[in-house]
N, C-alpha and C positions, 0 to 999 in steps of 0.2 A: 360477550363473544359470538360472533356465528362464525359458521364453518366457512362460508364465504371470504368473511374479513377475521382473520382470527385476531388480527391487532386491533380492533374496534377499541377505541376510549383510552389507547396507548400512545402517552406524548415519547416522540422520538426526538433524541437531537443527532443533526449528521454532519461530522465535524471536517468532511472532505472539502477540497476547494472546489469551487462552483463550478467550474468547467469540466470536474470530474465525476461529480455526485448525482449527476442527472437519474442515472439507470438503479443508484440506491434511494433515492427518493421517490421514485415511480413507483417500484417495487414493494416500498413501504405503504405508499398511497393506497397501492390498490389491495393491499394485505388490511387498511382499514386503517393505519397509522394515523395522528397529528403529527407532521412533520416539521421540524423546528431546523433550520439553517443554521450553522455557527461554525463558520470555515477558523479551521485555525492555522492552515499552511497557504502559501504563495509559491509560484515556481519562477525562475528566471533563468534564460540562458546564464554559462558561467562568465564568471568578469574576465578572465581570461581565454578564450577558446582555443590559443595556441598548441595545447597537447592531445586536445580532440581531433584538432584541422589535421596536426601530423598524422594521427591514426585512422584518419577517414582517407587522407590521399595514401596512405601504403596499406590497405586494406589486405593485399594478396601476402601480406607476411605473416598474417594469422590463420591459426586452423579455424578457430572458434571466433566467433562475438558470443558472449552472453550477456543478454538481457534480464534483468532482474525485475523490471517494474515498468509499466506503461507509460511512465514519463520519461525513462530512457530509452525506450523506442521513440518516443513523441520529438525529444531533445535532439537524436542523434540522427533523425533522419530531416528534420527540420536543416539541422547542421550542414547536410549532404547537400540538399538543395540550394542552401546560400552559397556554396561555393560551388557550386554548378557542378557538382558530380553523381553518376548514376548511384541509385541504393544499392546494397548487396543485395544479388536477388535468391542465394541459398542455394541456388542450384548447382554452382559450379563444387570443384574440391575445396576449395579455398576462397573466402572461410566460410565454414558451415553455421547454421544459424541454432542456437539453444535458448529456452526462454523458460522462467521460472513461473510455472503456474498455467491453467489454462487462458485467465484477462489477459497476461502479457502474452502470451501465444497469439492471440486473435487480433492483441494491437498489432504485433510483427506482420500477421496473414494480411490485418487490412492495408498493409501499406506495398501489398503485392511481392511480401519476400516469402519465401520457403521458411518454415521451421523443421529443423530436423529430429530437435531433442526438446521434448516438453519434459520439465523436471517435476516432481509432486513434492518434494521436500523445500522448505524454505529457511530453513535454519544451516547455519554456516556450514559446521563438519557433516551434517547428515544430507545435504546438499551436494557437497563437493564428494561424499563417499558415493551419492546415486549416480553420479557424472565419472566416477572411476577411470570406466574405459574408455571413454571420451579425451579425458582432460590430461591423462598421465603423457607427459613427454610432451603435452600439446603447446602451441604459443596461443594464450588466450585475450582477447580485448574485453576489456569490464566496461563498457560505460556506464557510469553511476552518480548518484548525487553526491554532495560536499558534504551532506550527512551522515552518507552510507558507514557502515561499521564495518572493522577490518575482519570479521570470524571468516567471511568467505574467502578473500585473498588470501591468507592464511591457510585455510585448508587444503584450499585449490595447491598452494606452491608445497605443502606436504605431498602433495599426491606427484609432486613433480612436474607440475604444468609453469611454463613461463605466463607469468600474470601481468599485463600490463593495463593499471589501471587508469581512466580518464574521466574527468568531473563533464557531465554532459549538461547538466542544469545544477542550479542552488535552490535549496529549499530555506525560506524563510516566513517570518509570522506575516500575515497581512497586513498592509498599513492601520486596519482599523477594527475593531469588533462590534458587532451589534451587542450591546449592553443588555437591551431588554430580554434578550434571548439568555445572557450570560445568567441575568438578575432571575430569572426562571427558572436555573437550573441551581444557585444556590440556595433559594429558600424551598426547594423541593418540588416544584412544579413541574418537573417531568418525570417519567418514567427510567427513561435509558439515555444515555450517551454512548453514542459508537463511535468507534476508532478503527480506521486503517491500516494505520501506521504508527511505529515508535513515535516517530518526530510532531504527528497531530498529537498524541497525549502529550508530548513533554510541553508543548507550546500551551497546551490546556492548562496543565498543571501552572504554568506560567501565570497565565492567564487570571485564573480563578482564584490561585493559591492555595498552597498544601494544606494548611490547617482548615480551612472552609470547607475543604473537599473532604477532610477526614471526617468533619463532623455530619456530613452527607451521608455517610458508610452507611448499607441498608435503608437508606429511603430512597437514594437513587442510582440504578446498577451501571455498570459497566459493559461493554460490550465491546469484543475483540473482532476482526476478521479473519484472525489465525496466531499460530504459536509465535511467530517475532512479536507482535504487538502485544499478544498477551503476555508474553515475558516483559517486556518493557513496563507494563502495568504493575504488574506484580513486583518486578524491580526495586519501584516505587515507592511497593509497601501497600498498593490496593488491591483489592480484589475482583476479579474478573469473575463475573456472574454467568456471563454470556460467551461462548468461544465457537466462532464458524468450524467447521470440517472442512469446510472448501472455501478455500481465501478468493471469494468473490463477492459480490454485493448479492447474489442469489442467494449464495451459500450462508450471507451474514442475516438476511431478511428469515431463511430456513430455521437457522438456530433461534433468532427471536419466537417465531411462530412455534417452534417447538418447545421453549423456555415456557412461555403463556400457556399453553395448550396444556401442560402439566398442574394447572390451576393456584402456578406460582403467583405472586404480586409485589408489588412497590408499596412506598408509603407517599407516593407523589399526592397532593392536593392539590384540589381544584383552585384554578385564577382568583 
């Protein structure tokens, strides 16, 4: 390990979709890691865009739009353009824009939209509580994945919000997986497999097989980008060796570097 490349000699698997993985791949490579790409997710527009279209055409009925992921921002804005409608500016009284985490907020700003509120919590109840002053009695549009969990809208409604959920995109598995990378994982030839969403782990679990993954426990580390992903991994009965404090690519790489800086290692074997 060198000071300039603290991940030198480490093999790290990235499970993010290719169109979203470049920043993480670049940061890992700059830190010296050998990066293997095994996408476990693919994203598509909703099969039926009608509810999303109706919400977009009536944005002035909402007090807030709450974006919880970069994908939600991407597909929402793409649909606005497909309908020939202007994006919300975020500068008007209604709707204002809230984003969960700095990465999502950056994605909103890249669309030229002002972000009025950036939440730091990611779990449903904690996130809703953080936004309590904004959401109580407010009409909120929540564009999200078809695989999104129900904790957040339930918690928002418990605080008195009127929540309209719409599917902005669908999350599925890629058409095919790179068996060479998967085989290297299953024989313990990698150090860490990283996950940036609960669904990424769920699809990886299905792809690799639970029994085979359990046999790797202790030799291949699992790393999560934040508490939501970490909770999903633990709920499946697996340990999370590395969890980012900040749910960004930069935060995840920093967590990996901190872990190995302590002299910890894995049982990864040479090819």
